[in-house]
C-alpha positions in Angstrom: 99.1 117.4 52.3 95.9 115.5 51.5 92.7 115.3 53.5 93.5 111.8 54.8 96.9 112.9 56.2 95.4 115.9 57.9 92.7 113.8 59.6 95.3 111.2 60.7 97.4 114.0 62.3 94.4 115.5 64.0 93.5 112.1 65.4 97.0 111.5 66.7 97.0 114.9 68.4 93.6 114.2 69.9 94.9 110.8 71.2 97.9 112.4 72.8 95.8 115.2 74.4 93.3 112.6 75.7 95.9 110.6 77.5 97.6 113.7 78.9 94.3 114.8 80.3 93.6 111.3 81.7 97.0 110.6 83.3 98.5 114.1 84.0 96.8 114.3 87.5 98.0 110.8 88.4 101.5 111.7 87.3 101.4 114.9 89.5 100.4 112.8 92.5 103.4 110.5 92.0 105.7 113.5 91.4 104.7 115.4 94.4 104.9 112.4 96.7 108.7 113.0 96.5 108.4 116.7 97.1 110.4 117.9 100.2 108.1 120.9 100.8 106.0 120.0 103.8 103.7 123.1 103.6 102.8 123.7 100.0 102.9 120.4 98.1 102.5 122.2 94.8 105.8 124.0 95.1 108.8 121.8 94.4 111.4 122.1 97.1 113.7 119.1 96.3 113.5 115.3 96.2 112.9 113.3 99.4 111.7 109.9 100.5 110.8 111.1 103.9 107.0 111.0 103.3 107.2 107.3 102.6 109.4 106.8 105.7 106.9 108.7 107.9 104.1 106.5 106.8 105.8 103.5 108.2 106.8 105.3 111.4 110.5 105.9 110.6 112.2 109.1 111.7 112.7 111.7 109.0 114.9 114.7 108.4 111.9 116.9 107.8 109.9 118.8 110.4 108.0 116.1 112.4 105.1 118.5 113.1 104.4 118.4 109.4 103.6 114.7 109.4 100.0 114.1 108.9 99.7 110.4 109.6 98.4 110.5 113.2 99.4 106.9 114.0 101.2 104.3 112.0 99.1 101.7 113.8 95.9 103.3 112.4 97.3 103.2 108.9 98.5 99.5 109.2 95.1 98.6 110.7 93.4 100.1 107.7 95.6 98.2 105.4 94.9 94.9 107.2 91.2 95.6 107.2 91.3 96.3 103.4 93.2 93.1 102.8 90.9 91.0 104.9 87.8 92.5 103.2 89.3 92.2 99.7 90.5 88.6 100.1 87.2 87.5 101.7 85.0 89.2 99.2 87.1 88.0 96.2 86.9 84.4 97.3 83.1 84.5 97.8 82.5 86.5 94.6 84.7 84.3 92.5 82.8 81.1 93.5 79.4 82.8 93.1 80.3 84.5 89.8 81.9 81.5 88.3 79.0 79.2 89.3 76.4 81.7 87.9 78.3 82.1 84.6 78.5 78.3 84.1 74.8 77.9 84.9 73.7 80.7 82.5 76.1 79.5 79.7 75.4 75.8 79.9 71.8 75.5 80.8 68.5 76.8 79.4 65.8 78.0 81.8 62.9 80.4 82.0 63.7 84.1 82.0 67.4 83.4 81.3 67.9 86.7 79.4 66.3 88.6 82.2 68.5 86.9 84.8 71.6 87.7 82.7 70.5 91.4 82.6 70.1 91.4 86.4 73.7 90.4 86.8 74.7 93.7 85.1 72.6 95.9 87.3 75.0 96.2 90.3 77.7 97.3 87.9 75.7 100.2 86.4 74.0 101.2 89.6 75.4 104.4 91.2 77.7 103.6 94.1 75.9 106.0 96.4 72.5 104.4 95.7 73.9 100.9 96.4 75.7 102.1 99.5 72.6 103.7 101.0 70.5 100.7 100.1 72.9 98.3 101.8 73.1 100.6 104.8 69.3 100.6 105.2 69.2 96.8 104.7 71.9 96.1 107.3 70.3 98.4 109.9 66.9 97.1 109.3 68.1 93.5 109.6 69.9 94.2 112.8 73.5 93.8 111.5 76.4 95.4 113.3 78.4 97.4 110.8 81.9 96.0 110.4 84.1 93.9 108.2 81.3 91.4 107.7 78.9 93.9 106.3 81.6 95.3 104.0 82.4 91.9 102.7 78.7 91.2 102.0 78.3 94.6 100.4 81.3 94.1 98.1 80.0 90.7 97.1 76.8 92.3 95.8 78.7 93.9 92.9 81.9 92.0 92.6 80.0 88.8 91.7 78.8 90.7 88.6 82.4 91.4 87.5 83.4 87.8 87.9 80.3 86.7 86.1 81.1 88.9 83.1 84.7 87.9 82.8 84.0 84.2 83.1 81.0 84.4 80.8 83.3 86.0 78.1 85.7 83.1 78.6 82.9 80.5 78.3 81.6 82.2 75.1 84.9 81.3 73.3 84.9 77.7 74.6 83.0 74.9 72.8 80.8 72.7 74.9 81.7 69.7 72.7 84.7 69.0 74.8 82.5 68.6 77.9 80.2 66.3 75.9 83.1 64.2 74.8 84.3 63.9 78.4 80.8 62.7 79.4 80.7 60.2 76.5 84.0 58.7 77.7 82.4 58.0 81.1 83.4 60.9 83.2 80.8 62.2 85.6 79.8 65.9 86.0 82.3 66.6 88.8 85.2 64.9 87.0 84.4 66.8 83.8 84.3 70.1 85.6 87.5 69.4 87.5 89.6 68.1 84.6 88.1 69.7 81.6 86.0 72.8 82.2 87.9 74.4 85.1 91.3 74.2 83.4 89.9 75.8 80.3 88.2 78.7 82.1 90.8 79.1 84.8 92.5 82.2 83.1 89.1 83.9 83.2 88.4 82.9 86.8 91.8 84.1 87.9 91.4 87.3 85.9 88.0 88.0 87.4 89.3 87.3 90.9 92.2 89.7 90.5 89.9 92.3 89.1 87.5 91.9 92.0 90.3 92.1 94.5 91.6 95.4 93.2 88.1 96.9 92.9 87.4 95.8 96.5 90.7 97.3 97.7 90.0 100.6 96.0 86.2 101.0 96.8 85.3 104.0 98.8 81.7 105.1 98.4 80.0 101.9 99.3 82.5 101.0 102.0 82.0 104.4 103.6 78.3 103.7 104.2 78.6 100.2 105.5 81.8 100.3 107.6 81.9 100.4 111.3 84.1 102.3 113.8 86.7 99.6 114.0 86.5 98.5 110.3 88.1 101.5 108.5 89.6 100.5 105.2 92.5 102.2 103.5 90.4 104.4 101.1 88.2 105.5 104.0 91.3 106.3 106.1 92.7 108.4 103.2 89.4 110.2 103.0 89.5 111.1 106.7 93.1 112.5 106.1 92.0 114.6 103.2 89.2 116.2 105.2 91.9 117.9 107.3 93.9 119.1 104.3 96.0 117.5 101.5 99.4 116.7 103.0 102.5 114.9 101.4 101.8 111.6 103.1 98.5 111.3 101.2 100.4 111.6 97.9 102.8 108.8 99.1 99.9 106.5 100.1 98.1 107.2 96.9 101.2 106.4 94.8 101.7 103.1 96.6 98.0 102.2 96.0 98.4 103.2 92.4 101.4 100.9 91.9 99.7 98.0 93.7 96.5 98.5 91.6 98.5 98.6 88.3 100.4 95.3 89.2 97.2 93.4 90.2 95.1 94.8 87.3 97.9 93.9 84.8 98.0 90.4 86.1 94.2 90.2 85.8 94.2 91.4 82.2 97.0 88.9 81.3 95.1 85.9 82.7 91.8 87.0 81.1 93.4 87.4 77.7 95.1 84.0 77.6 93.6 81.9 74.7 91.9 78.6 75.2 94.1 75.8 74.1 
């Protein structure tokens, strides 16, 4: 066996171990969400769907006292709040991020490079720092914490994600097509609507889907700027974990994981579509 073959095998083993290390905890969460043991979730005691049923308020064959979801209404309210926040923040961030990406890519202005760098800052800034900063700002400005403050807070960093995705799309698109449209008599609005937007639409949709899933999953920033009646699903799960890890938490986490994978996969698909 030559040196190249040994290195290839070692690299393969490293790759396998890396993915096992990365995904084994997630796989365990999914596995134990079907565990019938209501006391010790790490000891397998048979397959059951009762934890999923209990989340939605259906009666189960297991001990009702073991159920940890205090109220189905609270859970559903958290889901509704998460959807309202995510949809609102995604819509606003998509418009702002796309507009900014177009401006930076198609126009030349002073401090353009510095402005582009500023768009990356919210992404690399620690969540706890951004969360505290937003909390101080909202309290100082007299805002009442609720869904509105969460939407504003999410837009501060989601806009950057949309900006980067759309900018990558624009970098692979020649501006000559837009110039040709203008030469043929189309105004700026018509050129954008019939030429530019269709070409960058996969990037816009991909950025929007990415923003949506990040907003749905955000915990740290949301925890600081949410009010009493604006609990999102991640914050609700955190409140459950504080009183102990129970099987319902695994079931909720599994459903969130599945939802995130579907939306993220759609986002990657649209973002990777080639410009025709």
